[in-house]
C-alpha positions as CSV (number, residue, x, y, z in Angstrom):
1,X,92.9,85.0,90.8
2,X,92.4,87.2,93.8
3,X,89.7,88.1,96.2
4,X,89.3,91.5,97.9
5,X,87.0,91.8,100.9
6,X,86.4,94.8,103.1
7,X,84.1,95.0,106.2
8,X,82.9,98.0,108.1
9,X,83.7,96.3,111.4
10,X,87.4,96.3,110.5
11,X,87.8,100.1,110.7
12,X,86.7,102.9,113.0
13,X,86.4,106.6,111.9
14,X,85.8,108.4,115.2
15,X,84.8,111.7,113.7
16,X,81.5,112.0,111.9
17,X,81.9,115.7,111.0
18,X,84.8,118.1,111.2
19,X,84.9,121.9,110.6
20,X,87.9,123.9,109.7
21,X,88.8,127.3,108.5
22,X,89.8,127.7,104.9
23,X,93.6,127.3,104.7
24,X,93.9,125.4,107.9
25,X,95.2,121.8,108.2
26,X,92.8,119.0,109.0
27,X,93.8,115.5,110.2
28,X,91.4,112.6,109.5
29,X,91.8,109.5,111.7
30,X,91.1,105.9,110.8
31,X,91.6,103.0,113.3
32,X,92.2,99.5,112.0
33,X,91.1,96.6,114.2
34,X,92.4,93.6,112.3
35,X,95.9,92.4,111.6
36,X,94.9,90.5,108.4
37,X,94.4,93.7,106.4
38,X,96.5,93.9,103.3
39,X,95.8,97.3,101.9
40,X,94.3,100.5,103.3
41,X,93.0,103.5,101.4
42,X,91.3,106.9,101.7
43,X,88.6,108.0,99.3
44,X,87.1,111.5,98.8
45,X,83.5,112.0,97.7
46,X,82.8,115.7,97.0
47,X,79.1,116.5,97.7
48,X,77.0,115.4,94.8
49,X,79.8,113.7,93.0
50,X,81.3,110.2,92.6
51,X,83.9,109.0,95.1
52,X,87.6,109.0,94.0
53,X,90.6,107.4,95.5
54,X,93.0,109.8,97.2
55,X,95.8,107.5,98.5
56,X,96.5,103.9,99.3
57,X,99.2,101.9,101.1
58,X,100.2,98.5,102.2
59,X,99.2,97.8,105.8
60,X,102.0,98.5,108.3
61,X,103.9,100.5,105.6
62,X,104.9,104.1,105.3
63,X,105.1,103.7,101.5
64,X,102.0,105.5,100.3
65,X,100.8,105.9,96.8
66,X,99.0,109.2,96.1
67,X,96.8,110.2,93.2
68,X,98.7,112.8,91.3
69,X,96.4,115.7,92.1
70,X,96.7,115.1,95.8
71,X,100.4,114.2,96.1
72,X,101.6,117.7,97.3
73,X,98.6,118.5,99.4
74,X,98.3,115.5,101.7
75,X,100.3,113.7,104.4
76,X,99.6,110.2,105.5
77,X,101.0,108.5,108.5
78,X,100.7,104.9,109.8
79,X,100.9,104.8,113.7
80,X,101.6,101.2,114.7
81,X,100.9,101.8,118.4
82,X,97.3,102.8,117.8
83,X,96.8,100.9,114.5
84,X,95.7,104.2,112.9
85,X,96.1,105.4,109.3
86,X,95.7,109.1,109.5
87,X,95.4,111.5,106.6
88,X,96.2,115.3,106.9
89,X,95.1,117.9,104.4
90,X,98.0,120.3,104.7
91,X,96.2,123.4,103.6
92,X,92.5,123.2,102.9
93,X,90.8,124.5,99.8
94,X,87.1,125.0,99.2
95,X,87.2,121.8,97.0
96,X,88.2,119.8,100.1
97,X,84.6,120.0,101.4
98,X,83.6,116.4,101.0
99,X,83.0,113.1,102.7
100,X,86.1,111.0,103.3
101,X,86.1,107.2,103.6
102,X,88.7,105.0,105.1
103,X,88.7,101.6,103.4
104,X,90.5,98.4,104.4
105,X,91.2,95.4,102.1
106,X,91.6,91.8,103.1
107,X,93.4,89.3,100.9
108,X,92.3,85.7,101.3
109,X,95.3,83.7,100.2
110,X,93.8,80.3,100.9
111,X,91.0,80.7,98.3
112,X,92.9,82.3,95.4
113,X,96.3,82.7,93.9
114,X,97.4,86.2,92.8
115,X,96.9,87.0,89.1
116,X,97.7,90.4,87.8
117,X,98.0,92.0,84.3
118,X,101.2,90.8,82.7
119,X,101.2,87.5,84.5
120,X,101.2,84.1,82.8
121,X,99.2,81.1,83.7
122,X,98.8,77.6,82.3
123,X,95.3,76.1,82.2
124,X,95.0,72.3,82.3
125,X,92.4,69.8,81.2
126,X,92.7,66.2,82.4
127,X,90.7,63.5,80.6
128,X,90.2,60.0,82.0
129,X,88.8,57.5,79.5
130,X,87.7,54.1,80.7
131,X,85.5,53.0,77.8
132,X,87.1,54.4,74.7
133,X,90.8,54.4,73.8
134,X,90.2,56.4,70.6
135,X,91.8,59.6,69.6
136,X,91.0,62.8,71.4
137,X,90.4,66.3,70.0
138,X,90.4,69.0,72.6
139,X,88.9,72.5,72.2
140,X,89.2,75.5,74.6
141,X,86.4,78.0,74.9
142,X,86.2,81.3,76.8
143,X,83.0,82.8,78.1
144,X,83.7,86.5,78.8
145,X,81.7,88.9,80.9
146,X,78.6,90.1,79.0
147,X,78.9,87.5,76.2
148,X,75.9,85.3,75.6
149,X,77.8,82.2,74.5
150,X,81.4,81.0,74.9
151,X,83.7,81.5,72.0
152,X,86.3,79.0,70.6
153,X,89.8,80.2,71.3
154,X,92.1,77.2,70.7
155,X,92.1,73.6,69.2
156,X,94.5,70.9,70.2
157,X,93.5,68.5,67.4
158,X,94.6,64.9,67.6
159,X,96.9,64.8,70.7
160,X,96.8,61.2,71.7
161,X,100.6,61.3,72.1
162,X,100.0,63.3,75.4
163,X,98.1,60.4,77.0
164,X,99.9,58.4,79.6
165,X,98.6,55.0,80.6
166,X,97.4,54.7,84.2
167,X,100.1,53.1,86.5
168,X,97.5,50.6,87.9
169,X,98.3,47.1,86.6
170,X,95.8,45.8,84.1
171,X,94.0,49.1,83.9
172,X,92.6,50.3,80.5
173,X,92.2,53.9,81.7
174,X,94.2,56.6,80.0
175,X,95.0,59.9,81.6
176,X,95.4,62.7,79.1
177,X,96.5,66.2,80.2
178,X,96.1,69.1,77.8
179,X,97.6,72.5,78.6
180,X,96.7,76.0,77.4
181,X,99.4,78.5,78.3
182,X,98.3,82.1,78.6
183,X,101.1,84.7,78.7
184,X,101.1,88.4,79.3
185,X,97.5,88.5,80.6
186,X,95.3,91.5,80.5
187,X,91.9,92.2,82.0
188,X,90.4,91.4,78.6
189,X,91.4,87.8,79.2
190,X,89.1,87.5,82.2
191,X,86.3,85.0,81.9
192,X,85.5,81.3,82.4
193,X,87.6,78.9,80.4
194,X,86.2,75.5,79.4
195,X,87.9,72.6,77.8
196,X,85.8,70.3,75.6
197,X,86.9,66.8,74.5
198,X,85.6,65.2,71.4
199,X,86.1,61.4,71.6
200,X,84.2,58.3,70.4
201,X,81.4,60.4,68.9
202,X,80.8,62.4,72.1
203,X,81.8,65.9,73.2
204,X,82.4,66.3,76.9
205,X,82.7,69.8,78.6
206,X,84.7,70.5,81.7
207,X,83.3,72.5,84.7
208,X,85.3,75.6,83.7
209,X,88.1,77.6,85.3
210,X,87.5,81.2,86.3
211,X,90.2,83.7,85.4
212,X,89.7,87.2,87.0
213,X,91.7,90.1,88.1
214,X,91.6,92.2,91.3
215,X,88.6,94.5,91.6
216,X,89.1,98.2,91.3
217,X,89.4,100.2,94.5
218,X,86.1,102.0,93.9
219,X,84.1,98.7,94.0
220,X,85.0,98.1,97.6
221,X,84.2,101.6,98.9
222,X,80.7,101.1,100.1
223,X,81.8,98.5,102.6
224,X,84.2,100.8,104.2
225,X,83.7,103.2,107.1
226,X,80.8,105.5,107.5
227,X,82.9,108.4,106.5
228,X,83.7,111.8,108.0
229,X,82.3,115.0,106.5
230,X,84.7,118.0,106.3
231,X,83.1,121.4,106.1
232,X,85.2,124.5,105.4
233,X,84.4,127.9,106.7
234,X,85.7,131.1,105.0
235,X,87.0,133.5,107.7
236,X,85.5,137.0,107.2
237,X,84.5,140.2,108.9
238,X,80.8,141.1,108.3
239,X,80.3,144.9,107.7
240,X,78.3,146.8,110.2
241,X,75.5,147.4,107.7
242,X,74.5,145.8,104.4
243,X,74.9,142.3,103.0
244,X,78.1,140.6,102.2
245,X,81.2,139.3,103.7
246,X,84.6,141.0,103.6
247,X,87.6,138.7,104.0
248,X,89.4,139.0,107.3
249,X,93.0,140.3,107.2
250,X,94.4,136.8,107.2
251,X,95.7,136.8,103.7
252,X,92.9,134.6,102.3
253,X,91.3,135.8,99.1
254,X,87.8,134.0,99.0
255,X,84.8,136.1,99.8
256,X,81.1,135.5,100.2
257,X,78.4,138.0,99.2
258,X,74.7,138.0,99.0
């Protein structure tokens, strides 16, 4: 179980707009104001398209994970003295004209424990019975996202052998603990897990335990910085007469006409 939170006040992108010549390098700066940040990332949103992650890294770390298509075109640097996470586009292309967002991620360890795909977890259901010492049958239900009703996933059957008498002298209370181990978890296992106890003619439902996984990076984007717009200009020499644009002798091939 993990919670990701990102706040616009945690980061500062000083440049609202940047212009560069095609083929030049461009450095985008992101200042981080909090020490509690766990991850930091850059997103690119081409004009009229959806945002996509470019790179991410652990805070205070030079170990950066790039998306494959950007790996050889970008350089990222964490500068501890200024608490800045800067991204440099080494050689700009026309497709680099976009809005770039710097996103920080906070991890609240006090509220949740980490649960990732492949992990294992054991859910427990404790039943205290004061009025009925009969046999218990325990059922586990899971209510997944988008499902109208919970579905039965496991039945313990008669498990009175797991009940331990309360240590209080003279007490008739029994404490029964029923466990549901879940191994090699995947996102499809996310949902609310309920235990239901059938005893003495009644069925009692627990409050439920929420099992969820970290949110995707794109879902935290809109709470990031305001973004910096990068506009690329094609260097060219305009003819003395007539429309069009002839590339300047800089070795660049793009041209604009019309």
